[in-house]
C-alpha positions as CSV (number, residue, x, y, z in Angstrom):
1,M,222.4,145.0,-12.2
2,A,219.4,143.2,-13.8
3,R,218.1,139.8,-13.1
4,I,217.2,137.2,-15.7
5,E,215.0,134.2,-14.8
6,V,214.4,131.2,-17.3
7,R,212.6,127.9,-17.0
8,I,214.3,124.9,-18.6
9,D,214.1,121.2,-18.2
10,D,216.1,119.8,-15.3
11,D,217.9,117.3,-17.6
12,V,218.9,120.1,-20.0
13,K,220.3,122.2,-17.1
14,Q,222.2,119.2,-15.6
15,K,223.8,118.5,-19.0
16,A,224.8,122.1,-19.5
17,V,226.2,122.5,-16.1
18,A,228.2,119.3,-16.5
19,E,229.6,120.3,-19.9
20,L,230.4,123.9,-18.7
21,A,232.1,122.5,-15.5
22,K,234.6,120.6,-17.9
23,H,235.8,124.1,-18.9
24,Q,235.5,125.6,-15.4
25,I,232.7,127.9,-16.4
26,T,229.5,128.3,-14.3
27,L,226.1,128.4,-15.9
28,S,225.8,132.0,-14.7
29,A,229.0,133.1,-16.2
30,F,228.2,131.5,-19.4
31,V,224.7,133.2,-19.7
32,K,226.3,136.5,-18.7
33,A,228.8,136.2,-21.5
34,Q,226.2,135.3,-24.0
35,V,223.9,138.2,-23.3
36,A,227.0,140.6,-23.3
37,T,227.9,139.1,-26.7
38,V,224.4,139.7,-28.2
39,S,224.3,143.2,-26.8
40,S,227.6,144.0,-28.3
41,L,226.6,142.6,-31.7
42,L,223.4,144.6,-31.8
43,F,225.1,147.8,-30.6
44,N,227.8,147.3,-33.3
45,A,225.2,146.7,-36.0
46,K,223.3,149.7,-35.1
47,C,226.5,151.9,-35.3
48,R,227.2,150.5,-38.8
49,T,223.7,151.5,-40.2
50,K,224.1,155.2,-39.0
């Protein structure tokens, strides 16, 4: 499994964590879902162009 590290302002992270917590989603789970979505979109776009 790969590891992704990013630097963001503490305030931005706190706001994101608070908002995601309202939906019972961790920041880690949200980022994983977003990366998977982008990966899937790019894969599907490549398949359509072939």
